DRENLUMNU-422129 format. One line per 10 residues: their letters; for each residue x, y, z of N, C-alpha, C. Coordinates in Angstrom, 3 decimals. Each point is the difference from the previous one (the first is absolute). Example, Ala and Ser with C-alpha at 12.3 -4.5 7.8 and 13.67 -1.06 7.14 Angstrom:
! residues 2
as> 13.190:-5.690:7.800:-0.890:1.190:0.000:0.900:1.200:0.000  -0.350:1.050:-0.720:0.820:1.190:0.060:-0.770:1.090:0.730;
END
This chain:
! residues 284
xxxxxxxxxx> -21.457:112.004:-137.262:-1.299:0.627:-0.680:-0.494:-0.199:-1.078  -0.814:-0.423:-0.472:-0.168:0.065:-1.698:-0.568:1.163:-0.513  1.045:0.233:-0.816:-0.285:1.320:-0.672:-1.704:-0.172:-0.651  -0.283:0.951:-1.077:-1.127:0.317:-0.401:0.520:-0.095:-1.760  0.703:0.010:0.246:0.533:-0.495:-1.887:0.437:-1.605:0.180  0.586:-0.556:0.884:-0.251:-1.449:0.036:-1.223:-0.875:-0.027  -0.740:0.209:0.800:-1.206:-0.060:0.170:-0.855:0.059:-1.121  0.081:1.251:-0.864:-0.340:-0.410:-1.635:0.385:-0.475:-0.230  1.503:-0.476:-0.499:0.457:-0.926:-1.106:-0.334:-1.337:0.467  -0.315:-0.266:1.147:-0.011:-1.570:0.411:-1.443:-0.091:-0.519;
xxxxxxxxxx> -1.165:0.953:0.900:-1.264:-0.220:-0.864:-0.505:-0.150:-1.631  1.130:0.760:-0.831:-0.119:0.358:-1.274:0.332:-1.690:-0.005  1.420:-0.282:0.379:0.224:-1.605:-1.020:-0.961:-0.804:0.713  -0.794:-0.167:1.505:-0.919:-1.168:-0.064:-1.494:0.241:-0.721  0.465:1.337:-0.903:-1.885:-0.058:-0.603:0.585:-0.926:-1.268  1.141:0.835:-0.658:0.527:-0.610:-1.326:0.040:-1.002:-0.131  -0.170:-0.994:1.320:1.184:-1.259:-0.106:-1.796:-0.841:0.091  -0.701:0.908:0.544:-2.034:-0.496:0.093:0.144:-0.229:-1.643  -0.795:1.637:-0.137:-0.103:-0.219:-1.160:0.516:-1.193:-0.938  1.192:0.314:-0.256:0.929:-0.578:-1.285:-0.634:-1.717:0.257;
xxxxxxxxxx> 0.330:-0.918:1.232:-0.785:-1.077:-0.074:-1.046:-0.387:1.013  -1.251:1.045:-0.584:-1.699:0.163:0.410:0.294:-0.972:1.125  0.541:0.329:0.793:-0.113:-0.032:1.735:-1.167:0.876:0.667  -0.463:-0.394:1.290:-0.278:0.749:0.695:1.028:0.088:1.070  -0.386:1.228:0.889:0.327:0.269:0.669:0.477:-1.069:1.253  0.651:-0.281:0.755:-0.529:-1.174:1.720:0.628:0.985:1.306  -0.913:0.136:0.441:0.112:0.088:1.041:0.973:0.160:1.201  0.449:-1.413:-0.057:1.415:-0.213:0.316:1.205:0.402:-0.346  0.223:0.157:-1.730:0.624:0.146:-0.300:0.405:1.524:-0.075  -0.899:0.704:-0.102:-0.219:1.456:0.208:0.889:0.229:1.516;
xxxxxxxxxx> -0.487:-0.717:0.671:0.750:0.369:1.603:1.036:-0.220:0.069  0.352:-1.345:-0.532:1.332:-0.639:0.060:1.208:1.398:-0.512  -0.039:0.083:-1.402:0.433:1.759:-0.763:0.262:1.074:1.102  -1.132:0.310:0.453:-0.545:1.249:1.052:1.512:-0.313:1.237  -0.431:-1.170:0.715:0.420:-0.408:1.141:1.871:-0.475:-0.245  0.603:0.031:-1.248:1.014:-0.133:-0.637:0.543:0.728:-0.514  -0.425:0.911:-0.432:0.189:1.763:0.473:0.263:0.693:0.596  -0.915:-0.209:0.598:0.081:0.779:1.311:1.235:-0.436:1.090  -0.180:-1.013:-0.011:1.395:-0.519:0.938:1.363:-0.096:-0.404  0.456:0.297:-1.578:0.862:-0.490:-0.044:0.807:2.042:-0.329;
xxxxxxxxxx> -1.302:0.779:0.266:0.367:1.077:0.020:-0.372:1.129:1.594  -0.001:-0.713:0.561:-0.499:0.360:1.831:1.763:0.325:0.326  -0.041:1.168:1.064:1.516:0.149:0.356:0.375:-0.314:0.676  -0.771:-1.228:0.670:0.689:-0.147:1.187:0.562:-1.930:-0.686  -0.582:-0.879:0.189:-0.222:-1.280:-0.559:0.573:0.043:-1.094  -1.061:0.365:-0.755:0.574:-1.143:-1.335:0.236:-1.155:-0.550  -1.315:-0.310:0.835:-0.675:-1.452:-0.158:-0.843:-0.165:-0.073  -0.446:-1.289:-0.872:-1.047:-0.743:0.170:-0.649:-1.196:-0.631  -0.246:-0.631:0.916:-0.421:-1.439:0.267:-1.525:-0.067:-0.327  -0.090:-0.852:-0.996:-1.427:0.183:-0.083:-0.392:-1.938:-0.860;
xxxxxxxxxx> -1.000:-0.570:0.403:-0.292:-1.755:-0.172:-1.680:0.898:-0.684  -0.109:-0.799:-1.026:-1.064:0.252:-0.884:-0.219:-2.059:-0.839  -1.248:0.230:0.342:-0.871:-1.734:-0.878:0.694:0.365:-1.707  -0.264:-1.772:-0.362:0.092:0.003:-1.596:-0.583:0.561:-0.766  0.033:0.418:-1.031:-0.623:0.755:-0.778:-0.468:1.546:0.379  1.035:0.882:0.735:0.166:1.174:0.316:0.904:0.500:-1.416  0.395:-0.314:-0.351:0.616:0.951:-0.812:1.718:0.166:0.430  0.775:-0.232:1.253:0.768:-0.132:0.740:1.222:1.210:-1.041  0.434:-0.714:-0.798:1.198:0.393:-0.821:-0.011:0.907:-0.161  -1.654:0.553:-1.153:-0.149:1.199:-0.943:-0.223:1.211:1.177;
xxxxxxxxxx> -0.042:-0.366:0.966:-0.707:0.922:1.399:1.829:0.778:0.508  0.350:-1.304:0.353:1.227:1.064:0.683:0.603:0.436:-1.593  0.351:-0.301:-1.168:0.912:0.575:-0.943:-0.868:1.275:-0.333  -1.176:0.271:0.177:-0.492:0.829:-0.178:0.166:1.470:0.970  0.043:-0.461:1.127:0.593:0.446:0.775:0.993:0.263:0.612  1.072:-0.605:-0.249:1.635:0.207:0.297:1.001:0.488:-1.289  -0.588:-0.501:-1.307:0.922:0.553:-1.151:0.037:1.647:-0.242  -0.914:0.817:0.406:-0.476:1.330:-0.271:0.604:0.404:1.129  0.000:-0.572:1.566:0.969:0.756:1.103:1.613:-0.316:-0.192  0.582:-1.224:-0.778:1.056:-0.250:-0.071:0.633:1.051:-1.056;
xxxxxxxxxx> -0.957:0.297:-0.951:1.018:0.898:-1.337:-0.292:1.691:0.768  -1.290:0.303:0.772:0.240:1.081:0.641:1.214:0.321:0.935  0.229:-1.042:0.355:1.499:0.329:1.385:0.829:-1.181:-0.642  -0.210:-0.021:-1.489:2.067:-0.118:-0.349:0.233:-1.525:0.368  -0.987:-0.794:0.594:0.463:-1.132:0.270:0.169:-1.235:-1.120  0.309:-1.418:0.788:-0.267:-1.407:-0.721:-0.987:-0.232:0.612  -0.741:-1.136:-0.876:-0.664:-1.374:0.468:0.226:-0.990:0.128  -0.212:-0.440:1.102:0.432:-1.580:0.129:-1.122:-0.781:0.395  0.247:-0.838:-0.709:-1.888:-1.417:0.260:0.584:-1.269:0.156  -0.007:-0.340:1.294:0.580:-1.324:0.125:-1.478:-1.090:0.311;
xxxxxxxxxx> 0.302:-0.530:-0.645:-1.107:-1.494:0.434:1.176:-0.787:0.477  -0.632:-1.441:0.470:0.421:-0.990:0.317:-0.286:-1.052:-0.736  -0.589:0.054:-0.961:-0.842:-1.530:-1.084:0.410:0.595:-1.462  0.760:-0.981:-1.016:-0.021:0.360:-1.171:-1.006:0.117:-0.726  -0.612:-0.592:0.267:-2.014:0.391:0.035:-0.021:1.470:-0.263  -0.173:0.854:1.016:-0.808:1.084:0.161:1.078:0.912:-0.773  1.837:-0.392:0.442:0.840:0.581:-1.083:-0.275:0.300:-1.054  -0.512:-1.480:-0.621:-0.213:0.687:-1.822:-1.791:0.636:-0.144  -0.451:-0.618:0.773:-1.066:0.897:0.328:0.292:1.296:-0.318  0.911:0.699:0.899:0.143:1.550:-0.074:0.744:0.555:-0.889;
xxxxxxxxxx> 1.019:-0.937:-0.482:0.765:0.680:-1.449:-0.287:-0.462:-1.012  -0.741:-0.729:-0.332:-0.405:-0.498:-1.390:-2.036:0.286:-0.528  -0.470:0.474:1.416:-1.539:0.449:-0.185:-0.310:0.937:0.279  0.353:0.336:1.989:-0.148:1.401:0.232:0.096:0.898:-0.435  1.219:0.203:0.136:0.840:1.341:-0.468:0.156:0.482:-1.188  -0.271:-0.882:-1.020:-0.256:-0.278:-1.586:-1.777:1.016:-0.583  -0.774:-0.742:1.263:-1.381:0.287:-0.002:0.057:1.803:0.220  0.513:0.688:1.108:0.095:0.802:0.500:0.256:1.319:-0.787  1.801:-0.343:-0.517:0.619:0.574:-1.053:-0.814:0.199:-1.342  -0.744:-0.983:-0.278:-0.800:0.128:-1.243:-1.860:0.753:0.366;
xxxxxxxxxx> -0.223:0.136:0.812:-1.223:0.300:0.111:-0.167:0.993:1.415  0.905:0.422:0.271:0.238:1.316:1.158:0.764:1.157:-1.260  -0.027:0.833:1.474:1.202:1.754:-0.814:0.865:0.298:0.421  0.205:-1.730:0.654:1.960:0.172:0.808:0.703:-0.426:-1.061  0.821:0.613:0.380:1.404:-0.246:-0.715:0.989:-0.741:0.801  0.594:-1.120:-0.391:0.819:-0.500:0.763:0.805:-1.720:-0.539  1.045:0.167:0.353:0.817:-1.742:0.111:0.140:-0.385:0.874  0.205:-1.599:-0.603:0.020:-0.815:0.762:0.931:-1.472:-0.192  0.759:-0.650:0.911:1.002:-0.688:-0.131:-0.526:-1.309:1.155  0.326:-1.634:-0.325:0.085:-0.525:0.816:1.597:-0.449:0.488;
xxxxxxxxxx> 0.413:0.531:1.591:1.278:-0.771:0.421:0.231:-0.889:0.785  1.326:-0.767:-0.675:0.212:-1.053:0.553:1.173:-0.189:0.244  0.317:-0.853:0.977:1.284:-0.309:1.099:1.084:-0.397:-1.457  1.131:0.521:0.659:1.241:-0.286:-1.103:0.248:-1.338:-0.062  -0.162:-0.933:0.894:-0.063:-1.597:-0.657:-1.084:-0.137:-1.270  -0.211:0.693:-0.392:-1.236:-0.425:-0.775:1.098:0.390:-1.589  1.046:0.767:-0.162:0.292:0.448:-0.989:1.689:-0.587:-0.077  0.326:-0.430:-1.197:1.795:-0.445:0.477:0.990:0.863:-0.209  0.884:-0.606:0.774:1.207:1.303:0.794:1.253:-0.619:-1.679  0.229:0.668:-0.764:0.508:-0.092:-1.117:1.207:-0.276:0.161;
xxxxxxxxxx> 0.968:0.882:1.345:1.115:-0.814:0.714:-0.141:-1.115:0.371  -0.679:-1.011:0.850:-0.526:-0.870:0.135:0.232:-1.263:-1.593  -1.536:0.637:-0.699:0.984:-0.623:-1.341:0.623:-0.494:-1.079  1.219:1.744:0.444:1.106:-0.204:-0.717:0.956:-1.539:0.693  -0.525:0.049:0.967:0.968:-0.718:1.317:-0.191:-1.530:-0.403  -1.309:0.047:-0.037:-0.860:-1.867:-0.244:1.217:-0.174:-1.628  -0.349:0.259:-1.272:0.675:0.028:-0.795:1.665:0.200:-0.048  0.626:0.698:0.847:1.338:-0.211:-0.204:0.112:-1.130:1.099  0.798:-1.114:-0.879:0.114:-1.330:0.835:1.121:0.149:0.951  1.315:1.196:-0.437:0.601:-0.083:1.074:-0.723:0.987:1.247;
xxxxxxxxxx> -0.788:0.558:0.216:-0.418:0.826:1.023:-1.163:-0.897:0.974  -0.613:-0.649:-1.378:-0.975:-0.617:1.026:0.875:-1.178:1.120  0.996:-0.712:-0.779:0.524:-1.160:0.768:0.498:0.691:1.149  0.140:1.494:0.505:0.304:0.138:1.105:-1.342:0.302:0.428  -0.747:0.384:0.229:-1.238:-0.160:0.525:-0.881:-1.150:0.684  0.494:-0.298:1.430:-0.654:-1.463:0.400:-1.521:0.454:0.390  -1.002:0.914:-0.384:-1.262:0.488:0.428:-0.754:-0.861:-0.019  0.157:-0.401:-1.347:-1.423:-0.659:-0.467:0.998:-1.867:-1.134  -1.057:-0.515:-0.328:0.786:-1.185:-0.895:0.375:0.328:-0.969  0.923:-0.538:-1.072:0.508:0.240:-1.099:-1.239:-0.068:-0.795;
xxxxxxxxxx> -0.297:1.263:-0.783:-1.315:-0.301:-1.303:0.033:-1.203:-0.535  -0.978:-0.507:-0.439:0.413:-0.799:-1.071:-0.357:0.264:-1.618  0.666:-0.604:-0.820:-0.375:0.047:-1.521:-1.320:0.973:-0.158  -1.225:-0.463:0.349:-1.124:0.620:-0.204:-0.107:1.287:0.478  0.762:-0.030:1.317:-0.193:1.617:0.695:0.923:0.798:-0.986  0.821:-0.301:-0.347:1.284:0.334:-0.482:-0.835:0.800:-1.711  -0.195:-1.072:-0.670:-0.957:0.666:-1.051:-1.277:1.081:0.307  -0.043:-0.011:1.127:-1.359:0.940:0.120:0.550:1.234:0.540  1.016:-0.010:1.070:0.982:1.462:-0.206:0.268:0.680:-1.495  0.962:-1.129:-0.601:0.616:0.787:-0.910:-1.493:0.438:-0.856;
xxxxxxxxxx> -0.978:0.045:0.122:-0.748:0.353:-0.787:-0.582:1.194:0.763  -0.219:-0.521:1.075:-0.048:1.699:0.628:0.529:0.984:-0.515  1.418:-0.443:0.313:1.090:1.252:-0.296:-0.543:0.213:-1.423  -0.125:-0.692:-1.040:-0.344:0.413:-1.370:-1.309:0.888:0.062  -0.781:-0.082:0.619:-1.336:0.475:-0.551:0.207:1.047:0.613  0.600:0.045:0.935:0.508:1.259:1.023:0.747:1.226:-1.032  0.768:-0.667:-0.534:0.889:0.812:-0.629:-0.266:0.376:-1.301  -1.102:-0.256:-0.252:-0.696:0.296:-1.246:-1.062:0.535:0.060  -0.349:0.288:1.618:-1.218:1.138:0.157:-1.312:-1.188:-0.001  -0.298:-0.970:0.270:-0.991:-0.752:-0.553:-0.782:-0.814:1.166;
xxxxxxxxxx> 1.124:0.942:1.120:-0.170:-0.657:1.572:-0.009:0.676:0.785  -0.910:0.388:1.300:-0.071:1.244:0.617:1.320:-0.615:0.660  0.075:-1.402:1.347:0.134:-0.463:0.571:-0.556:0.074:1.066  -1.100:-0.344:0.008:-1.521:-0.196:0.765:0.103:-1.469:0.359  -0.159:-0.917:1.115:-0.543:-1.245:-0.361:-1.342:-0.390:-0.873  -1.064:0.893:0.320:-1.454:-0.187:-0.117:0.474:0.306:-1.804  0.646:0.483:-0.060:-0.132:0.265:-1.871:0.847:-1.059:-1.114  1.015:-0.661:1.159:0.342:-1.157:-0.850:-0.990:-1.113:-0.459  0.128:-0.654:-1.472:-1.008:-0.307:-0.032:-0.029:-1.531:0.154  0.888:-0.729:0.224:0.555:-1.172:0.464:-0.536:-0.476:1.477;
xxxxxxxxxx> 0.180:-0.754:0.738:-0.536:-0.148:1.275:2.083:-0.445:0.463  -0.386:0.435:0.940:1.514:-0.137:1.185:-0.577:-0.467:1.051  1.117:-1.016:0.710:-0.131:-0.633:1.425:0.073:1.467:0.832  -0.231:-0.012:1.182:0.851:0.604:0.612:1.843:0.325:0.717  0.354:-1.310:-0.147:1.236:0.192:0.359:0.993:-0.069:-1.018  -0.858:0.475:-0.827:0.649:-0.068:-1.886:0.397:1.597:0.122  -1.279:0.854:0.368:-0.463:1.450:0.182:1.079:0.696:0.968  -0.181:-0.354:1.286:0.942:-0.133:1.043:1.188:0.477:-0.020  0.450:-0.794:-0.996:2.046:0.294:-0.457:-0.097:1.115:-0.741  -0.720:0.653:-0.390:0.371:1.726:-1.012:-0.869:0.957:0.744;
xxxxxxxxxx> -0.566:-0.664:1.704:-0.184:1.269:0.025:0.810:0.553:1.553  -0.611:1.518:0.242:0.983:0.268:1.549:-1.167:0.380:0.815  1.170:0.639:1.323:-1.637:1.130:0.750:0.771:1.084:0.341  -0.554:0.787:0.951:1.071:1.500:0.468:1.538:-0.092:0.651  -0.020:-1.337:0.387:1.665:-0.034:0.577:0.917:-0.409:-1.200  -0.731:-0.931:-1.179:1.046:-0.203:-0.463:0.105:1.012:-1.701  -0.706:1.022:0.363:0.108:0.801:-1.073:0.353:1.171:0.136  1.389:0.599:-1.159:0.342:0.613:0.247:-0.619:1.426:-0.941  -0.864:0.074:0.202:-0.451:1.121:-0.339:0.645:0.969:-1.295  0.027:1.152:0.047:0.540:0.842:-1.197:1.291:-0.557:0.013;
xxxxxxxxxx> 0.436:-0.574:0.958:1.544:-0.579:-0.323:0.564:-0.997:-0.896  -1.533:-0.718:-0.571:-0.031:-0.694:-0.371:0.706:0.171:-2.035  0.905:-0.843:-0.503:0.141:0.966:-1.590:-1.242:-0.453:-1.069  -1.143:-1.044:0.915:-1.021:-0.106:-0.941:-1.377:1.147:0.594  0.812:0.613:0.903:-1.650:0.606:0.740:-0.612:1.003:-1.251  0.150:0.058:-0.726:-0.647:1.286:-1.193:-1.161:-0.998:-1.054  0.434:-1.436:0.208:-0.754:-1.035:-0.879:-1.006:-0.649:1.026  -0.127:0.100:1.621:-0.158:-0.500:0.566:-1.234:-0.262:-0.002  -0.981:-1.060:-0.148:-1.678:-0.335:-0.073:-0.633:0.642:1.315  0.907:-0.328:1.248:-0.779:0.512:1.334:0.342:1.995:-0.186;
xxxxxxxxxx> 0.638:-0.250:-0.184:-0.003:1.833:0.640:-0.570:0.749:-1.533  -0.226:-0.446:-1.270:-1.031:0.269:-0.895:-1.110:-0.466:0.540  -0.682:-1.063:0.322:-1.110:0.737:0.353:-0.303:0.326:1.635  0.832:0.681:0.632:-0.374:0.833:0.901:0.234:1.146:-0.159  1.083:0.341:-1.265:-0.583:1.860:-0.657:-1.540:-0.236:-0.039  -0.485:-1.099:-0.742:-1.308:0.368:-0.368:-1.101:-0.163:0.945  0.348:-0.557:1.559:-0.639:-0.030:0.758:-0.245:1.873:0.505  1.312:0.331:0.115:0.007:1.418:0.596:-0.538:1.087:-1.001  -0.160:-0.501:-1.353:-0.425:1.362:-0.737:-1.467:-0.196:0.049  -0.658:-1.104:0.169:-1.761:-0.791:0.041:-0.493:0.803:1.349;
xxxxxxxxxx> -1.209:0.242:-0.448:-0.957:0.922:0.990:-0.365:-1.211:1.362  -0.511:-0.779:-0.459:-0.200:-1.189:0.005:1.009:-1.048:0.709  0.318:-0.816:0.529:0.958:-1.199:0.495:-1.009:-1.552:0.524  -0.250:-0.538:-0.792:-0.789:-1.040:0.656:0.633:-0.898:0.409  0.440:-0.448:1.245:0.516:-0.944:0.701:-0.432:-0.593:0.823  0.656:-1.563:1.025:-0.355:-0.560:0.691:0.285:0.347:0.998  -0.737:-1.191:1.420:0.353:0.532:1.413:1.747:-0.350:0.264  0.340:-1.206:-0.810:1.250:-0.453:0.227:1.100:1.562:-0.219  -0.353:-0.090:-1.217:0.897:1.219:-0.701:-0.082:1.165:0.535  -1.030:0.597:0.612:-0.148:0.901:0.628:0.544:0.100:1.667;
xxxxxxxxxx> -0.027:-1.359:0.777:1.003:0.071:0.798:1.169:-0.179:0.055  0.795:-0.676:-1.081:1.524:-0.558:-0.371:0.169:1.680:-0.085  -0.350:0.537:-0.700:0.390:1.797:-0.702:0.436:0.255:1.757  -1.571:-0.097:1.153:0.219:1.040:1.283:1.224:-0.568:0.442  0.281:-1.210:0.022:1.081:-0.549:0.803:1.263:0.534:-0.637  0.230:0.204:-1.152:0.974:0.544:-0.614:0.434:1.140:0.499  -0.688:1.011:0.562:-0.599:1.260:0.833:-0.883:0.792:-1.467  -0.387:-0.922:-0.682:-0.984:1.067:-0.630:0.340:1.015:-0.828  -0.843:-0.142:-1.781:1.017:0.598:-1.339:0.690:-0.582:-0.608  0.211:-0.803:0.606:0.944:-1.132:-1.074:-0.231:-0.688:-1.354;
xxxxxxxxxx> -1.647:-0.425:0.159:-0.161:-0.617:-1.368:-1.593:0.702:0.153  0.029:0.551:1.040:-1.667:0.787:-0.308:-0.072:1.478:0.152  -0.818:1.097:-0.327:0.377:0.937:0.169:-0.199:0.152:1.526  0.946:1.464:0.663:0.262:0.397:1.108:-1.406:-0.009:1.253  0.397:-0.336:0.793:-1.645:0.134:0.477:-0.774:0.821:0.512  0.818:1.100:0.275:-0.298:1.055:-0.161:-0.365:1.032:-0.600  0.532:-1.042:-1.439:-0.719:1.231:-0.839:-0.962:-1.030:-0.861  -0.715:-0.840:0.806:-1.350:-0.894:-0.433:-0.892:-0.505:1.180  -0.757:0.054:-1.376:-2.101:-0.330:0.718:0.288:-1.446:-0.574  0.243:-0.854:1.630:-0.294:-0.788:-0.025:-1.451:-0.817:0.501;
xxxxxxxxxx> -0.268:-0.721:-1.123:-1.681:-1.076:-0.113:0.770:-1.168:0.501  -0.863:-1.078:1.198:0.271:-1.188:0.269:-1.141:-0.389:-0.512  -0.183:-0.608:-0.713:-1.695:-1.338:-0.753:0.663:-1.409:0.508  -1.212:-0.312:0.193:0.159:-1.101:1.093:1.205:0.319:0.779  -0.410:0.910:1.495:0.661:0.376:1.220:0.057:-1.213:0.669  -1.264:-1.085:-0.288:0.016:-0.757:1.457:0.836:-1.346:-0.403  1.280:-0.130:-0.911:1.303:-0.849:0.159:0.693:1.181:-0.021  0.214:0.930:0.374:0.977:0.624:0.659:0.503:-0.003:1.329  -0.283:-0.633:1.011:0.812:-0.370:0.977:0.390:-1.016:-0.345  -0.498:-1.256:-0.517:0.760:-0.560:0.129:1.536:-0.390:-0.980;
xxxxxxxxxx> 0.105:0.564:-1.289:0.534:0.757:-0.831:1.085:0.795:1.021  -0.398:0.858:0.385:0.964:0.526:1.068:0.793:-1.183:0.814  -0.333:-0.673:0.800:0.480:-0.747:0.550:0.769:-0.933:-0.372  -0.103:-0.404:-1.388:0.855:-0.631:-0.638:1.248:0.476:-0.550  -0.098:1.667:0.384:1.434:0.514:-1.291:0.749:0.650:1.490  -0.774:0.199:0.869:0.688:0.747:1.615:0.489:-1.288:0.834  -0.623:-0.798:-0.219:0.242:-1.500:1.225:1.208:-0.468:-0.155  1.367:-0.056:1.069:1.211:-0.159:-0.313:-0.560:-1.785:1.343  0.915:-1.165:-0.426:-0.115:-1.135:0.798:1.482:-0.697:-0.905  -0.252:-0.715:1.355:1.298:-1.298:0.078:0.107:-1.100:0.729;
xxxxxxxxxx> 0.273:-0.582:-0.217:0.247:-1.844:0.580:0.606:0.395:1.434  0.193:-0.522:1.134:0.647:-0.178:1.280:0.682:-0.879:-0.577  0.048:-1.402:-0.244:1.054:-0.977:-0.021:1.076:0.494:-1.308  -0.649:0.753:-1.211:1.141:0.424:-0.797:0.411:1.548:0.464  -0.192:0.514:0.846:0.725:1.222:0.701:0.945:-0.305:1.061  -0.339:-1.282:0.574:0.841:-0.743:0.820:1.314:-0.425:-0.979  0.104:-1.012:-0.897:0.689:-0.618:-0.281:0.646:1.068:-0.578  0.041:1.045:-0.909:0.561:1.060:-0.650:0.762:0.661:1.275  -0.481:0.315:1.040:0.736:0.170:1.070:1.426:-0.484:0.347  -0.290:-2.224:0.171:0.814:-0.134:0.185:1.459:-0.092:-0.894;
xxxxxxxxxx> -0.518:-0.139:-1.355:0.752:0.288:-1.286:1.288:0.927:0.222  -1.286:1.515:0.701:1.318:1.036:-0.376:1.128:-0.916:1.952  -0.746:0.115:0.486:0.357:-0.157:1.156:1.527:-0.457:-0.387  -0.105:-1.439:-0.542:0.830:-1.214:-0.563:1.235:1.132:-0.936  -0.754:0.632:-0.817:1.202:0.877:-0.966:0.578:0.597:0.670  -0.049:1.019:1.002:0.295:0.824:0.881:1.182:-0.351:1.000  0.017:-1.836:0.450:0.581:-0.614:0.346:1.308:-0.511:-0.384  -0.474:-0.435:-1.492:0.834:-0.117:-0.885:1.242:0.948:-0.443  -0.706:1.754:-0.620:0.630:0.325:-0.216:1.009:0.842:1.207  0.024:-0.220:1.102:0.505:0.355:1.397:0.887:-0.585:0.273;
xxxx> -0.186:-1.468:-0.480:1.525:-0.914:0.089:0.470:0.082:-0.753  -0.249:0.330:-1.479:0.706:0.603:-1.147:1.149:0.871:-0.465  -1.100:1.348:0.846:0.585:0.981:-0.298:0.539:0.740:1.436  -0.266:-0.760:1.036:0.329:0.626:1.097:-0.871:0.832:1.012;
END
């Protein structure tokens, strides 16, 4: 149930935002704020599903409702979008606007997957010719790539680059960047001797400090697939807002569906059978 103090805080923030922007209250927006606030404080489901037309002011509506509730309950907020365009709108326009023109005090950050950050261990290995020659995963880097990798290592060491792909000034192709990244299976986590300097875990620390985390559906689903709370805040400590939710079913199928080719599996089983037969002959 929505407490009176929370209701007053939400109404005060909405009025302050309207006055500062010179807007008139919209019926649909007011209704959405009320429905979201009531839905996420319900004693039972705490789920709210809303469809609203263009021009309703949906982002402002759910933020004005969710932020006070999350802060009162000591929870984080994850806003998940399907498109980069909406993600940028939320991060660069809507949240700064609310922070500037309301009484609400909150911090926010953009969450990105591990593949958007350089793995310092991989970078060292690529630049170490002895180690690089022993790693058959990728083609040997060319001279231009090695120049780029050397520049990256120097810039990072000097504090002039944060290790994030998007903040590297020069274009880099996918294959060249892929040599420098890892996933949760290849990451040594805090057992890595470069853990304290790791760009991904530094960014992860910022994520867990922020009140609002802006992410995309792929990252939210990937985190859930890992058990939750690996990249994003723990699910039971989070109010999750899924914007552009009509994209979610397809995204979910992509993340949680496994497939195999029957022909390839049959050939693999034949190879296993042959190998086992050979081993039996050789070792009795």
